[in-house]
N, CA, C and O atoms as CSV, one atom per row, in Angstrom:
chain,resi,resn,atom,element,x,y,z
A,1,UNK,N,N,47.883,-13.456,-19.774
A,1,UNK,CA,C,47.913,-14.458,-20.223
A,1,UNK,C,C,48.877,-14.697,-21.340
A,1,UNK,O,O,49.247,-13.806,-22.105
A,2,UNK,N,N,49.242,-15.871,-21.393
A,2,UNK,CA,C,50.167,-16.577,-22.432
A,2,UNK,C,C,49.533,-16.644,-23.555
A,2,UNK,O,O,48.319,-16.612,-23.759
A,3,UNK,N,N,50.713,-16.773,-24.542
A,3,UNK,CA,C,50.127,-16.877,-26.036
A,3,UNK,C,C,49.527,-18.264,-26.274
A,3,UNK,O,O,48.697,-18.447,-27.164
A,4,UNK,N,N,49.931,-19.171,-25.520
A,4,UNK,CA,C,49.059,-20.616,-25.668
A,4,UNK,C,C,47.654,-20.553,-25.090
A,4,UNK,O,O,46.663,-21.084,-25.593
A,5,UNK,N,N,47.693,-19.825,-23.952
A,5,UNK,CA,C,46.303,-19.855,-23.369
A,5,UNK,C,C,45.446,-18.857,-24.218
A,5,UNK,O,O,44.241,-19.068,-24.085
A,6,UNK,N,N,45.741,-17.893,-25.001
A,6,UNK,CA,C,45.015,-17.234,-25.634
A,6,UNK,C,C,44.804,-17.903,-26.933
A,6,UNK,O,O,43.658,-17.672,-27.320
A,7,UNK,N,N,45.408,-18.575,-27.679
A,7,UNK,CA,C,45.070,-19.523,-28.809
A,7,UNK,C,C,44.125,-20.501,-28.349
A,7,UNK,O,O,43.087,-20.633,-28.997
A,8,UNK,N,N,44.356,-21.326,-27.162
A,8,UNK,CA,C,43.610,-22.435,-26.740
A,8,UNK,C,C,42.095,-21.689,-26.761
A,8,UNK,O,O,41.163,-22.167,-27.409
A,9,UNK,N,N,41.994,-20.641,-26.086
A,9,UNK,CA,C,40.663,-19.928,-25.891
A,9,UNK,C,C,40.040,-19.676,-27.183
A,9,UNK,O,O,38.844,-19.930,-27.325
A,10,UNK,N,N,40.831,-19.134,-28.273
A,10,UNK,CA,C,40.181,-18.783,-29.454
A,10,UNK,C,C,40.123,-20.056,-30.365
A,10,UNK,O,O,39.489,-19.914,-31.411
A,11,UNK,N,N,40.573,-21.025,-30.175
A,11,UNK,CA,C,40.211,-22.211,-30.914
A,11,UNK,C,C,38.890,-22.937,-30.222
A,11,UNK,O,O,38.150,-23.702,-30.840
A,12,UNK,N,N,38.728,-22.570,-28.850
A,12,UNK,CA,C,37.446,-23.108,-28.465
A,12,UNK,C,C,36.388,-21.967,-28.653
A,12,UNK,O,O,35.230,-22.382,-28.631
A,13,UNK,N,N,36.514,-20.835,-28.805
A,13,UNK,CA,C,35.533,-19.979,-29.080
A,13,UNK,C,C,35.385,-20.082,-30.684
A,13,UNK,O,O,34.228,-19.878,-31.054
A,14,UNK,N,N,36.015,-20.268,-31.389
A,14,UNK,CA,C,35.959,-20.451,-32.828
A,14,UNK,C,C,35.063,-22.051,-33.224
A,14,UNK,O,O,34.324,-22.196,-34.197
A,15,UNK,N,N,35.381,-23.113,-32.185
A,15,UNK,CA,C,34.477,-24.306,-32.369
A,15,UNK,C,C,33.007,-23.750,-31.968
A,15,UNK,O,O,32.064,-24.172,-32.638
A,16,UNK,N,N,32.738,-22.800,-30.884
A,16,UNK,CA,C,31.740,-22.653,-30.198
A,16,UNK,C,C,30.755,-21.958,-31.459
A,16,UNK,O,O,29.575,-22.259,-31.639
A,17,UNK,N,N,31.540,-20.956,-32.279
A,17,UNK,CA,C,30.892,-20.180,-33.370
A,17,UNK,C,C,30.643,-20.836,-34.646
A,17,UNK,O,O,29.932,-20.235,-35.452
A,18,UNK,N,N,31.123,-21.987,-34.959
A,18,UNK,CA,C,31.335,-22.596,-36.252
A,18,UNK,C,C,30.006,-23.151,-36.345
A,18,UNK,O,O,29.278,-23.456,-35.401
A,19,UNK,N,N,29.704,-23.275,-37.879
A,19,UNK,CA,C,28.281,-23.605,-38.249
A,19,UNK,C,C,28.563,-24.975,-38.929
A,19,UNK,O,O,27.645,-25.796,-38.925
A,20,UNK,N,N,29.648,-25.270,-39.464
A,20,UNK,CA,C,29.443,-26.949,-40.110
A,20,UNK,C,C,30.167,-27.732,-39.065
A,20,UNK,O,O,30.788,-27.301,-38.094
A,21,UNK,N,N,29.939,-29.158,-39.506
A,21,UNK,CA,C,30.458,-30.121,-38.805
A,21,UNK,C,C,31.949,-30.178,-38.522
A,21,UNK,O,O,32.573,-30.349,-37.475
A,22,UNK,N,N,32.400,-29.945,-40.025
A,22,UNK,CA,C,34.117,-29.933,-40.058
A,22,UNK,C,C,34.683,-28.961,-39.412
A,22,UNK,O,O,35.836,-29.160,-39.030
A,23,UNK,N,N,34.075,-27.728,-39.128
A,23,UNK,CA,C,34.825,-26.660,-38.682
A,23,UNK,C,C,34.815,-26.836,-37.211
A,23,UNK,O,O,35.824,-26.573,-36.556
A,24,UNK,N,N,33.612,-27.313,-36.600
A,24,UNK,CA,C,33.723,-27.608,-35.349
A,24,UNK,C,C,34.425,-28.648,-34.703
A,24,UNK,O,O,34.673,-28.712,-33.499
A,25,UNK,N,N,34.768,-29.567,-35.697
A,25,UNK,CA,C,35.548,-31.029,-35.446
A,25,UNK,C,C,36.791,-30.544,-35.566
A,25,UNK,O,O,37.620,-30.998,-34.777
A,26,UNK,N,N,37.225,-29.548,-36.532
A,26,UNK,CA,C,38.721,-29.088,-36.796
A,26,UNK,C,C,39.038,-28.284,-35.460
A,26,UNK,O,O,39.874,-28.695,-34.655
A,27,UNK,N,N,38.315,-27.109,-35.279
A,27,UNK,CA,C,38.628,-26.419,-33.989
A,27,UNK,C,C,38.744,-27.213,-32.489
A,27,UNK,O,O,39.605,-27.062,-31.623
A,28,UNK,N,N,37.881,-27.870,-32.498
A,28,UNK,CA,C,37.803,-28.828,-31.227
A,28,UNK,C,C,38.949,-29.581,-31.183
A,28,UNK,O,O,39.521,-29.613,-30.093
A,29,UNK,N,N,39.463,-30.242,-32.169
A,29,UNK,CA,C,40.770,-31.034,-31.983
A,29,UNK,C,C,42.017,-30.225,-32.079
A,29,UNK,O,O,43.080,-30.708,-31.688
A,30,UNK,N,N,41.960,-29.128,-32.531
A,30,UNK,CA,C,42.929,-27.974,-32.312
A,30,UNK,C,C,43.258,-27.532,-30.947
A,30,UNK,O,O,44.374,-27.341,-30.463
A,31,UNK,N,N,41.856,-27.377,-30.299
A,31,UNK,CA,C,42.175,-27.281,-28.953
A,31,UNK,C,C,42.498,-28.274,-28.281
A,31,UNK,O,O,43.053,-27.992,-27.219
A,32,UNK,N,N,42.333,-29.560,-28.543
A,32,UNK,CA,C,42.927,-30.812,-27.591
A,32,UNK,C,C,44.583,-30.779,-28.140
A,32,UNK,O,O,45.489,-31.107,-27.374
A,33,UNK,N,N,44.800,-30.423,-29.294
A,33,UNK,CA,C,46.171,-30.461,-29.574
A,33,UNK,C,C,47.036,-29.566,-29.020
A,33,UNK,O,O,48.199,-29.867,-28.749
A,34,UNK,N,N,46.493,-28.332,-28.801
A,34,UNK,CA,C,47.306,-27.094,-28.049
A,34,UNK,C,C,47.273,-27.456,-26.841
A,34,UNK,O,O,48.306,-27.192,-26.226
A,35,UNK,N,N,46.207,-28.132,-26.075
A,35,UNK,CA,C,46.227,-28.290,-24.641
A,35,UNK,C,C,47.508,-29.352,-24.267
A,35,UNK,O,O,48.300,-29.119,-23.355
A,36,UNK,N,N,47.563,-30.471,-25.072
A,36,UNK,CA,C,48.286,-31.447,-25.022
A,36,UNK,C,C,49.820,-30.711,-25.125
A,36,UNK,O,O,50.637,-30.974,-24.243
A,37,UNK,N,N,50.128,-29.925,-26.058
A,37,UNK,CA,C,51.278,-29.267,-26.492
A,37,UNK,C,C,51.664,-28.558,-25.452
A,37,UNK,O,O,52.854,-28.677,-25.158
A,38,UNK,N,N,50.828,-27.648,-24.615
A,38,UNK,CA,C,51.235,-27.034,-23.625
A,38,UNK,C,C,51.699,-27.857,-22.353
A,38,UNK,O,O,52.653,-27.572,-21.629
A,39,UNK,N,N,50.862,-28.904,-22.225
A,39,UNK,CA,C,51.474,-30.025,-21.331
A,39,UNK,C,C,52.784,-30.388,-21.359
A,39,UNK,O,O,53.539,-30.303,-20.391
A,40,UNK,N,N,53.149,-30.891,-22.704
A,40,UNK,CA,C,54.231,-31.193,-22.823
A,40,UNK,C,C,55.419,-30.077,-22.724
A,40,UNK,O,O,56.520,-30.334,-22.238
A,41,UNK,N,N,55.082,-28.926,-23.201
A,41,UNK,CA,C,56.203,-27.973,-22.757
A,41,UNK,C,C,56.428,-27.735,-21.237
A,41,UNK,O,O,57.556,-27.486,-20.809
A,42,UNK,N,N,55.450,-27.807,-20.509
A,42,UNK,CA,C,55.529,-27.517,-19.187
A,42,UNK,C,C,56.293,-28.694,-18.582
A,42,UNK,O,O,57.050,-28.467,-17.638
A,43,UNK,N,N,56.141,-30.035,-19.091
A,43,UNK,CA,C,57.010,-31.249,-18.631
A,43,UNK,C,C,58.044,-31.278,-18.918
A,43,UNK,O,O,58.812,-31.692,-18.050
A,44,UNK,N,N,58.620,-30.881,-20.216
A,44,UNK,CA,C,60.069,-30.565,-20.882
A,44,UNK,C,C,60.672,-29.481,-19.744
A,44,UNK,O,O,61.668,-29.904,-19.156
A,45,UNK,N,N,60.192,-28.099,-19.339
A,45,UNK,CA,C,60.773,-27.286,-18.654
A,45,UNK,C,C,60.944,-27.872,-17.393
A,45,UNK,O,O,62.026,-27.628,-16.859
A,46,UNK,N,N,60.188,-28.555,-16.803
A,46,UNK,CA,C,60.188,-29.262,-15.214
A,46,UNK,C,C,61.494,-30.177,-15.539
A,46,UNK,O,O,62.410,-30.115,-14.720
A,47,UNK,N,N,61.621,-30.876,-16.476
A,47,UNK,CA,C,62.829,-32.102,-16.699
A,47,UNK,C,C,64.119,-31.277,-16.752
A,47,UNK,O,O,65.139,-31.652,-16.173
A,48,UNK,N,N,64.030,-29.858,-17.643
A,48,UNK,CA,C,65.116,-29.262,-17.888
A,48,UNK,C,C,65.528,-28.612,-16.567
A,48,UNK,O,O,66.736,-28.575,-16.333
A,49,UNK,N,N,64.570,-28.028,-15.559
A,49,UNK,CA,C,65.025,-27.658,-14.597
A,49,UNK,C,C,65.680,-28.483,-13.352
A,49,UNK,O,O,66.523,-28.110,-12.535
A,50,UNK,N,N,64.961,-29.815,-13.494
A,50,UNK,CA,C,65.523,-30.869,-12.631
A,50,UNK,C,C,67.067,-31.266,-12.962
A,50,UNK,O,O,67.871,-31.493,-12.057
A,51,UNK,N,N,67.368,-31.322,-14.185
A,51,UNK,CA,C,68.646,-31.764,-14.911
A,51,UNK,C,C,69.695,-30.735,-14.221
A,51,UNK,O,O,70.664,-31.094,-13.551
A,52,UNK,N,N,69.251,-29.090,-14.567
A,52,UNK,CA,C,70.371,-28.225,-14.323
A,52,UNK,C,C,70.542,-28.378,-12.821
A,52,UNK,O,O,71.697,-28.364,-12.398
A,53,UNK,N,N,69.548,-28.523,-11.967
A,53,UNK,CA,C,69.669,-28.226,-10.347
A,53,UNK,C,C,70.371,-29.665,-9.899
A,53,UNK,O,O,70.824,-29.612,-8.756
A,54,UNK,N,N,70.523,-30.741,-10.467
A,54,UNK,CA,C,71.175,-31.838,-9.888
A,54,UNK,C,C,73.001,-31.466,-9.760
A,54,UNK,O,O,73.859,-31.449,-10.642
A,55,UNK,N,N,73.067,-31.283,-8.741
A,55,UNK,CA,C,74.648,-31.072,-8.650
A,55,UNK,C,C,75.549,-31.872,-8.691
A,55,UNK,O,O,76.757,-31.644,-8.646
A,56,UNK,N,N,74.828,-33.191,-8.808
A,56,UNK,CA,C,75.934,-34.516,-8.962
A,56,UNK,C,C,76.213,-34.665,-10.525
A,56,UNK,O,O,77.103,-35.427,-10.902
A,57,UNK,N,N,75.485,-33.967,-11.391
A,57,UNK,CA,C,75.671,-34.131,-12.905
A,57,UNK,C,C,76.310,-33.082,-13.280
A,57,UNK,O,O,76.359,-33.017,-14.508
A,58,UNK,N,N,76.959,-32.002,-12.608
A,58,UNK,CA,C,77.622,-31.175,-13.083
A,58,UNK,C,C,79.252,-31.401,-13.301
A,58,UNK,O,O,79.937,-30.512,-13.806
């Protein structure tokens, strides 16, 4: 399990365990943010791989 996956699971767990609306809202949005960041990191890594393997651009 990567650090990002662990953090996302913790944010979801904290949202489930929270008692106040503010805490639930915060941890829920934190999980959304972390999921989006993970998607963007994967996309950037794919773009970098594509650039590095483009032999015509060397």
